[in-house]
C-alpha positions in Angstrom: 11.9 6.5 10.2 8.3 6.5 11.3 6.3 3.1 12.7 3.8 1.7 11.4 0.7 1.8 13.4 -1.5 -0.7 11.6 -0.5 -3.1 9.0 -2.6 -5.3 7.1 -3.2 -7.3 3.5 -6.3 -7.9 0.9 -6.2 -10.9 -0.9 -6.8 -11.1 -4.7 -7.1 -14.1 -6.7 -3.9 -15.5 -5.9 -2.4 -12.1 -4.5 -1.7 -11.2 -1.2 -1.2 -6.7 -1.3 0.5 -6.2 1.5 -0.1 -2.3 2.7 1.0 -0.2 6.3 -0.1 2.9 7.5 2.1 5.8 9.3 1.2 9.2 10.6 -2.3 10.6 11.9 -5.0 7.8 12.1 -7.8 10.8 11.6 -5.2 12.5 9.0 -6.0 13.2 5.6 -5.7 10.0 3.9 -2.0 9.9 1.1 -1.6 6.5 -0.5 1.9 6.4 -1.9 2.4 4.3 -5.2 5.9 3.1 -5.6 8.0 2.1 -8.5 8.3 -0.6 -10.1 8.4 -3.4 -11.0 10.3 -5.5 -8.2 10.3 -2.7 -5.6 8.3 -2.1 -2.9 8.2 0.7 0.0 10.3 0.9 2.7 8.9 3.2 6.6 11.0 6.2 4.4 8.7 7.0 2.1 6.5 7.9 4.6 8.6 10.9 5.2 7.4 12.6 1.7 4.1 13.5 3.7 3.7 15.6 7.0 2.9 12.5 9.3 1.1 15.1 11.7 -1.7 15.7 8.6 -1.8 13.5 6.9 -2.8 9.3 7.4 -0.2 7.5 4.9 -1.0 4.0 3.0 1.8 2.6 1.7 1.0 -0.5 -0.8 3.4 -3.1 -1.9 1.9 -3.7 -5.3 1.2 -7.0 -6.3 4.4 -8.9 -6.6 6.6 -6.5 -5.0 7.8 -6.0 -1.2 5.9 -8.1 1.1 3.2 -8.5 -1.5 3.4 -12.2 -2.5 3.7 -14.7 -4.4 7.0 -12.2 -5.2 7.4 -11.2 -9.2 5.3 -12.9 -9.9 3.8 -11.4 -13.6 -0.3 -13.5 -13.5 -3.0 -11.2 -13.3 -1.0 -8.4 -12.6 -2.1 -4.9 -15.1 -2.6 -1.5 -14.2 -6.6 -2.3 -14.0 -5.4 -4.5 -11.2 -3.7 -2.4 -9.6 -6.0 0.5 -9.4 -8.7 -2.5 -8.4 -6.4 -3.3 -5.4 -6.3 0.1 -4.4 -9.4 1.1 -4.6 -10.3 -2.6 -2.5 -7.6 -1.1 0.3 -9.5 2.5 0.3 -12.6 0.7 1.0 -11.4 -1.9 3.3 -9.9 0.9 5.3 -13.3 3.1 5.1 -12.0 5.5 3.3 -14.5 8.0 1.0 
């Protein structure tokens, strides 16, 4: 498995949404969206991308993986998830 070179989170309401970044810090950004509900990301998900070319961003959606509160459905709609990805994009300075 690859090692994350950066981890972090964003706070949105009651949720803390965790992310990990793998691969080339200067590479083309690639966002990995895991299945659900209740799943999450694992380092091997980064292997779907060439780590020399891509800046691979794995996000644990609200209520999943390392995000908290685990298994919470409160304020957890598709539109909330899309807004979370946008906030992470902005935080990471991705155009």
